[in-house]
C-alpha positions in Angstrom: -134.9 13.1 16.3 -136.7 13.5 19.3 -134.5 16.9 20.2 -135.4 18.6 16.7 -139.6 18.8 16.7 -141.4 20.7 19.8 -144.3 18.9 20.0 -143.7 17.6 23.2 -143.6 21.1 24.8 -146.4 22.6 22.7 -148.3 19.4 24.0 -147.6 20.3 27.5 -148.1 23.4 27.3 -151.9 22.5 26.0 -151.9 20.2 28.7 -150.8 23.1 31.1 -153.5 25.6 29.4 -156.2 22.9 29.5 -155.7 22.5 33.3 -155.7 26.3 34.2 -158.9 26.8 32.1 -160.5 23.8 34.1 -158.7 24.3 37.0 -162.7 25.8 38.2 -164.5 23.2 37.0 -161.5 20.6 38.5 -162.6 19.4 41.9 -159.0 20.6 43.6 -158.1 17.6 44.5 -157.9 16.1 41.3 -156.4 19.4 39.9 -153.6 18.8 42.2 -153.3 15.2 41.2 -153.2 16.4 37.7 -150.9 19.1 38.0 -148.5 17.2 39.8 -148.8 14.4 37.0 -148.1 17.7 34.6 -145.2 18.4 36.1 -144.0 14.7 36.3 -144.3 14.6 32.5 -142.5 17.8 32.4 -139.5 16.6 34.3 -139.5 13.5 32.6 -139.8 15.5 29.3 -136.9 17.9 30.6 -135.2 15.0 32.0 -135.4 12.9 28.6 -134.3 16.1 27.0 -131.4 16.6 28.8 -130.6 12.7 28.3 -131.2 13.2 24.4 -128.8 16.2 24.4 -126.2 14.2 26.3 -126.4 11.7 24.0 -126.2 13.7 21.3 -123.1 14.9 22.5 -121.5 11.7 23.2 -122.4 11.0 19.9 -120.9 13.8 18.5 -117.7 13.0 20.2 -117.6 9.6 19.7 -118.5 10.2 15.4 -115.2 12.8 16.3 -113.8 9.7 17.8 -113.9 7.4 14.8 -112.9 10.2 12.5 -110.4 10.4 14.1 -109.7 6.7 14.3 -110.5 6.1 10.7 -107.6 9.1 10.1 -105.1 7.4 12.6 -105.5 3.7 11.3 -105.2 5.1 8.2 -102.2 6.9 8.3 -100.6 4.3 11.1 -101.7 1.8 8.4 -99.6 3.2 5.6 -96.7 4.2 7.8 -96.7 0.4 9.2 -96.8 -1.2 5.6 -94.1 0.9 4.2 -92.1 0.2 7.6 -92.9 -3.7 7.4 -91.6 -3.7 3.5 -88.5 -1.6 5.0 -88.2 -4.1 7.6 -87.5 -7.2 4.7 -84.0 -5.4 5.0 -82.2 -6.6 7.4 -79.7 -3.7 8.0 -82.5 -1.5 8.3 -83.7 -3.7 11.4 -81.8 -1.1 14.1 -83.3 2.1 12.2 -86.9 0.6 11.9 -86.8 -0.6 15.8 -85.4 3.3 16.4 -88.4 4.8 14.2 -91.0 2.4 15.4 -90.1 3.3 19.4 -90.1 6.6 18.3 -93.6 6.3 16.7 -95.1 4.5 19.3 -97.0 7.1 20.7 -99.6 6.7 17.5 -100.1 3.1 18.5 -100.7 4.2 21.8 -103.3 6.3 21.1 -104.7 4.6 18.6 -105.2 1.9 20.8 -106.2 4.6 23.7 -108.8 5.4 21.3 -110.1 2.0 20.4 -110.2 1.8 24.5 -112.5 5.2 24.8 -114.8 4.3 21.3 -115.3 0.8 23.6 -116.1 2.3 26.8 -118.8 4.7 25.0 -120.5 1.0 24.2 -119.5 1.2 20.2 -119.7 -2.8 19.2 -118.6 -2.4 15.4 -116.3 -5.5 15.4 -115.4 -5.2 11.8 -113.6 -1.9 12.3 -112.5 -2.2 15.6 -111.1 -5.5 14.9 -109.4 -3.9 12.0 -108.1 -1.3 14.5 -106.8 -4.2 16.7 -105.2 -5.8 13.6 -103.2 -2.8 12.8 -102.2 -2.9 16.5 -101.2 -6.4 16.2 -99.4 -5.7 13.5 -97.4 -2.9 15.0 -96.7 -4.9 18.2 -95.2 -7.9 15.6 -93.5 -5.9 13.4 -91.7 -4.2 16.8 -91.2 -8.1 18.1 -89.3 -9.5 15.0 -87.5 -6.2 14.4 -86.4 -6.6 18.1 -85.9 -10.3 17.9 -83.8 -9.4 14.6 -82.0 -6.2 16.2 -80.8 -8.2 19.6 -80.3 -11.4 17.0 -78.0 -8.4 15.0 -76.5 -7.2 18.1 -75.3 -10.9 18.8 -74.5 -11.0 15.3 -72.9 -7.7 15.7 -70.7 -9.0 18.4 -70.0 -11.9 16.8 -68.7 -10.0 14.0 -66.6 -7.8 15.9 -65.4 -10.2 17.8 -63.9 -11.6 14.9 -62.7 -8.2 13.3 -61.0 -8.0 16.6 -59.6 -11.0 15.7 -58.9 -10.6 12.5 -56.9 -7.1 13.1 -54.9 -9.7 16.1 -54.2 -12.1 13.3 -53.6 -9.3 10.3 -50.9 -7.3 13.6 -48.9 -11.0 14.3 -48.3 -11.5 11.1 -47.6 -7.9 10.7 -45.0 -7.3 13.7 -43.6 -11.3 12.6 -43.1 -10.2 9.0 -41.7 -6.5 9.5 -38.3 -7.9 9.9 -38.6 -8.5 6.7 -40.2 -6.2 5.0 -37.2 -3.4 6.1 -34.4 -5.1 6.7 -31.3 -3.2 7.5 -28.0 -2.2 5.8 -25.9 -3.9 8.2 -28.2 -6.7 8.6 -25.8 -10.0 9.2 -26.2 -13.2 6.4 -27.1 -15.2 9.9 -29.0 -12.4 11.7 -31.6 -12.6 8.4 -31.5 -16.1 8.9 -32.9 -16.5 12.1 -35.5 -14.4 11.4 -36.9 -16.0 8.5 -36.2 -19.4 10.7 -38.7 -17.7 13.4 -41.1 -16.7 11.3 -41.0 -20.0 9.4 -41.3 -22.4 13.1 -44.6 -19.7 13.4 -46.4 -21.8 10.5 -48.5 -24.1 12.9 -49.3 -21.2 14.9 -49.8 -19.0 11.7 -52.2 -22.1 10.3 -53.9 -22.4 13.4 -54.6 -19.0 13.2 -55.6 -19.0 9.9 -58.2 -22.1 10.5 -59.7 -20.5 13.5 -60.4 -17.4 11.5 -61.9 -19.9 9.0 -64.2 -21.7 11.3 -65.3 -18.1 12.7 -66.5 -17.1 9.1 -68.2 -20.7 8.8 -70.0 -19.8 12.5 -71.2 -16.5 11.1 -71.4 -17.2 7.4 -74.3 -20.2 9.4 -76.2 -17.2 10.9 -79.7 -16.6 9.5 -79.3 -13.2 9.9 -76.4 -12.2 8.3 -77.1 -10.8 4.7 -74.7 -11.6 1.8 -72.8 -8.4 1.6 -71.6 -9.1 5.4 -70.4 -12.6 3.9 -69.0 -11.2 1.7 -66.6 -9.0 3.6 -66.0 -12.0 6.0 -65.4 -14.1 3.2 -62.8 -11.4 1.5 -61.5 -10.9 5.1 -60.1 -14.0 5.6 -58.9 -14.3 1.7 -56.8 -11.4 3.1 -55.2 -12.9 5.7 -54.8 -16.4 3.8 -53.4 -14.0 1.6 -51.4 -12.3 4.0 -49.7 -15.3 6.0 -49.2 -17.7 3.2 -47.4 -13.8 1.6 -45.6 -13.9 4.6 -44.6 -17.4 4.7 -43.3 -17.1 1.1 -41.3 -13.7 1.8 -39.4 -15.5 5.0 -39.1 -18.4 2.5 -37.3 -16.3 -0.2 -35.7 -14.2 2.3 -34.1 -17.6 3.9 -33.4 -18.6 0.2 -31.7 -15.5 -0.3 -30.5 -15.1 3.1 -29.3 -18.6 2.2 -27.8 -17.6 -1.0 -26.1 -14.8 0.4 -24.3 -17.0 2.5 -23.0 -19.5 -0.2 -22.2 -16.1 -2.5 -20.2 -14.9 0.5 -18.4 -18.0 0.8 -17.8 -17.9 -2.9 -16.8 -14.2 -3.0 -14.6 -15.0 0.2 -13.1 -18.0 -1.6 -12.6 -16.0 -5.0 -11.1 -13.3 -2.8 -8.8 -15.5 -1.1 -7.8 -17.3 -4.4 -7.7 -14.2 -6.1 -5.0 -12.9 -3.6 -3.4 -16.1 -3.3 -3.1 -16.6 -6.9 -1.6 -12.7 -6.8 0.9 -13.6 -4.3 1.7 -16.7 -6.1 2.5 -14.7 -9.1 4.2 -12.1 -7.6 6.5 -14.6 -5.9 6.7 -16.3 -9.5 7.9 -12.3 -10.5 10.2 -11.5 -7.6 12.4 -14.8 -8.7 12.4 -13.5 -12.3 13.8 -10.4 -11.0 16.3 -12.1 -9.2 18.0 -13.2 -11.8 21.1 -11.2 -12.3 24.3 -11.3 -14.5 26.0 -12.3 -11.1 24.4 -15.5 -11.1 25.5 -18.3 -13.4 24.0 -18.7 -17.3 22.9 -22.6 -15.9 21.6 -21.5 -12.5 19.1 -18.7 -14.5 18.0 -21.0 -17.0 16.6 -23.5 -14.6 15.0 -20.8 -12.4 13.7 -19.0 -15.6 12.6 -23.0 -17.0 11.1 -23.8 -13.6 9.0 -20.5 -13.6 7.9 -21.7 -17.1 7.3 -25.3 -16.4 4.5 -24.0 -13.5 2.5 -22.8 -16.3 0.1 -25.8 -16.1 -0.2 -25.5 -12.7 -1.0 -21.2 -13.0 -3.4 -22.2 -15.7 -5.0 -24.3 -13.4 -5.2 -22.5 -10.5 -6.6 -19.1 -13.0 -9.2 -22.0 -14.5 -10.2 -22.4 -10.9 -10.7 -18.2 -10.8 -12.9 -18.4 -13.9 -14.9 -21.1 -12.7 -15.5 -19.9 -9.6 -16.5 -16.8 -11.8 -19.0 -18.5 -13.3 -20.4 -19.4 -10.3 -20.9 -16.3 -8.5 -22.4 -14.9 -12.4 -24.8 -18.2 -11.9 -25.9 -17.5 -9.0 -28.8 -15.0 -8.8 -27.8 -12.8 -5.8 -25.3 -11.4 -7.2 -25.6 -7.8 -8.6 -23.9 -6.6 -12.0 -21.5 -4.5 -10.1 -19.8 -7.7 -7.9 -19.7 -9.3 -11.4 -17.7 -6.4 -13.3 -15.6 -6.1 -10.1 -15.1 -9.8 -10.4 -14.7 -9.9 -13.8 -11.9 -7.0 -13.6 -10.1 -9.0 -10.9 -9.8 -12.6 -13.7 -8.9 -10.3 -16.1 -5.9 -8.7 -14.2 -4.9 -12.2 -13.0 -4.8 -13.4 -16.7 -3.0 -10.2 -17.8 -0.7 -10.9 -14.6 -0.3 -14.1 -15.8 0.3 -14.2 -19.1 2.4 -11.1 -18.4 5.0 -13.6 -15.9 4.7 -16.4 -18.6 6.0 -13.6 -21.1 8.3 -12.3 -18.9 9.6 -16.1 -18.1 9.4 -17.2 -21.8 11.7 -14.2 -22.0 14.1 -15.0 -19.5 14.5 -18.5 -20.5 15.4 -17.5 -23.9 17.4 -14.6 -22.8 19.4 -17.1 -21.0 19.2 -20.0 -23.7 20.4 -17.0 -26.0 23.1 -15.8 -23.7 24.2 -19.6 -22.8 24.2 -20.0 -26.7 25.9 -17.1 -27.0 28.5 -18.1 -23.6 28.8 -21.7 -25.9 29.7 -19.2 -28.8 31.8 -17.6 -27.2 33.8 -20.2 -25.9 33.8 -22.0 -28.9 35.5 -18.3 -30.6 37.6 -18.4 -27.3 38.7 -22.4 -28.3 38.2 -21.8 -32.1 40.7 -18.7 -31.5 42.8 -20.7 -28.7 43.5 -23.7 -31.6 44.2 -21.2 -34.5 46.4 -19.3 -31.8 48.2 -23.1 -30.9 48.2 -23.8 -35.0 49.7 -20.2 -35.6 52.2 -21.2 -32.9 52.6 -24.3 -34.5 53.4 -22.8 -38.1 55.8 -20.0 -36.3 57.8 -22.9 -34.5 57.4 -24.5 -37.9 59.5 -21.7 -39.5 61.5 -20.6 -36.5 62.9 -24.5 -36.7 64.5 -23.8 -40.1 68.5 -23.5 -39.7 71.1 -23.4 -42.1 71.6 -27.2 -40.7 68.6 -28.2 -42.6 68.5 -29.5 -46.1 67.4 -27.1 -48.7 64.4 -29.4 -49.3 63.4 -29.8 -45.6 63.3 -26.5 -45.3 61.4 -25.4 -48.7 59.4 -28.7 -47.9 58.2 -27.0 -44.3 58.2 -23.8 -45.7 55.8 -24.8 -48.4 54.0 -26.3 -46.0 53.5 -23.4 -44.1 52.4 -21.2 -47.0 50.1 -24.1 -48.4 48.3 -23.6 -45.0 46.9 -19.9 -46.0 43.8 -21.0 -47.2 43.7 -22.9 -44.1 44.6 -20.1 -41.8 42.4 -17.8 -44.0 39.6 -19.5 -43.4 40.3 -20.3 -39.6 40.5 -16.6 -39.7 37.2 -16.0 -41.3 35.3 -18.4 -39.3 36.6 -16.0 -36.3 35.5 -13.1 -37.7 31.9 -15.0 -38.6 31.6 -16.1 -35.1 32.6 -12.2 -34.2 30.0 -10.6 -36.4 27.2 -13.3 -35.2 28.1 -12.7 -31.1 28.4 -8.9 -31.2 25.2 -9.0 -31.6 24.4 -10.6 -28.3 27.2 -10.3 -26.4 28.0 -7.0 -24.3 30.4 -4.5 -26.0 32.9 -4.8 -23.8 33.0 -8.5 -24.9 32.8 -7.9 -28.8 35.4 -5.8 -28.8 37.2 -7.4 -26.5 36.6 -10.3 -29.5 37.5 -7.8 -32.4 40.7 -7.0 -30.3 41.5 -10.8 -30.0 41.0 -11.7 -33.7 43.0 -8.2 -34.8 45.9 -9.7 -32.5 45.1 -13.0 -34.2 44.6 -11.4 -37.5 48.1 -9.5 -37.1 50.2 -12.6 -36.1 48.9 -14.8 -38.6 49.9 -12.2 -41.2 53.3 -12.0 -39.3 53.3 -15.7 -39.6 52.8 -15.5 -43.7 55.1 -13.0 -44.1 57.9 -14.8 -42.3 57.1 -18.0 -44.2 57.7 -16.0 -47.5 60.6 -14.3 -46.4 61.8 -18.3 -45.1 60.5 -19.0 -48.8 62.5 -15.7 -50.1 65.6 -17.2 -48.0 65.4 -20.5 -48.6 65.3 -19.9 -52.8 68.2 -17.6 -52.3 70.1 -20.0 -50.0 69.2 -22.5 -52.5 70.5 -20.8 -55.7 73.4 -19.7 -54.2 73.6 -23.5 -53.5 73.2 -24.4 -56.9 75.1 -21.5 -58.6 78.1 -23.0 -56.1 77.3 -27.0 -57.4 77.3 -25.8 -60.8 80.4 -23.4 -61.0 82.1 -26.6 -58.9 80.0 -28.8 -61.8 81.4 -27.0 -64.3 84.7 -26.7 -62.7 84.7 -30.8 -62.7 83.6 -31.0 -66.1 86.4 -28.7 -67.3 88.7 -30.4 -65.3 87.9 -33.7 -66.7 87.6 -32.6 -69.8 90.8 -31.2 -69.4 92.3 -34.3 -68.4 91.9 -35.5 -72.0 94.6 -35.2 -73.5 96.5 -37.0 -76.6 97.4 -39.6 -75.5 93.6 -40.7 -74.3 92.1 -43.2 -76.7 89.8 -41.1 -79.0 87.4 -43.3 -78.2 87.4 -42.4 -74.4 87.6 -39.0 -75.3 84.5 -39.0 -77.5 83.0 -40.4 -74.1 84.2 -38.3 -72.1 82.5 -35.4 -74.2 79.6 -36.5 -74.7 
């Protein structure tokens, strides 16, 4: 207001004009004093004007600063409020801190501006206090973020150590389980058992590692600054490790069980193979025994050998049953594959076929030997019958040959009739020979059959000759008897004639009558 009006200058001018007009009227000393006073007043007005102008410039500068302060305050306040809201999310801490540090110039500028305004003598406490409060909020947020960032760094280090421990445990489990995950085709059963036992022997160490992870997880989860997602992550990692370790142990136990099962299966297969080979060898021995039976051997010996093979049926059935039981044991084993079961089934079927063939061969051999023995007995019976018949024929012939003229007719006749009456017996004996020949010819060799037929034919010839001789002897006896009877009759007639002729006239009639009668 002082700088705008020109009253002061106008009044000074008026005073100066008045002083100039009164120069002639005022004493010089007084004029000098008045001139000095006026000059002083002019200087003071000039000084005061300069001071007012300076103050005006200061006020304008302060007003600019205040406007700038208001804008910076509003901008920083809005930005800070946004960051404070974002700071509620722990995952934004480090990013917010970096942004806060990157924007620290804004807070410093505001702080310097406040200090500058204060230096200009402004005492608007509420306004400046808002700025101070805003800066304090900034510093509080920065300190809190720094604290949270530091805590997060510590937490991150612990989390990294936890992850490193987890990865170390995972690697340890993987390295430990690797031999089971990719076993070689030529891996020995005992080698596999040792690998699985190595894993199982580390059960305490593995449990300790998993428990250590559990402890580290609990320690991490107890941290105030850890977020729920991180808690879920570490919990998931621990569960994964527990699962992997349980899986590794379970795989080891299963591998051990499989190895033991395979070892048992290998033993069963070896035992089965040994038993099968032994049984096959035994069957071959029985087959060789049957094959060794030949015509050069006695029938009884062959029969005894064939019966011995046939009597081994219970032993063979027992061994075959053992094979079947071994087969069932192998089939019940979960480690045996279908190809192996099929192979074993084929082996048992082959053994059964071999055994049945041997038993059939032995039975056939026994039947053949028994049949041959029966044939031999029948042949012997035939021979005995033949010899008996021959002897009987010989006796009949001897009877006929013993007939002579010295024998009485009756004796000769009885002898001849006895021979002739034995024709039915002879024919029966001959028929028996022929029937035995016909029956035996089906079982005996051709040469033996021919021999029998020749013997029968020869016997038939002999018997026919004997009968013919008997008939001739009968006829001769009849003729001789007729001749004898004729002669006797003639002699008797002559005797009767002589007796009649001996009766004469001198013979008394009664005597002659008696003689004639």
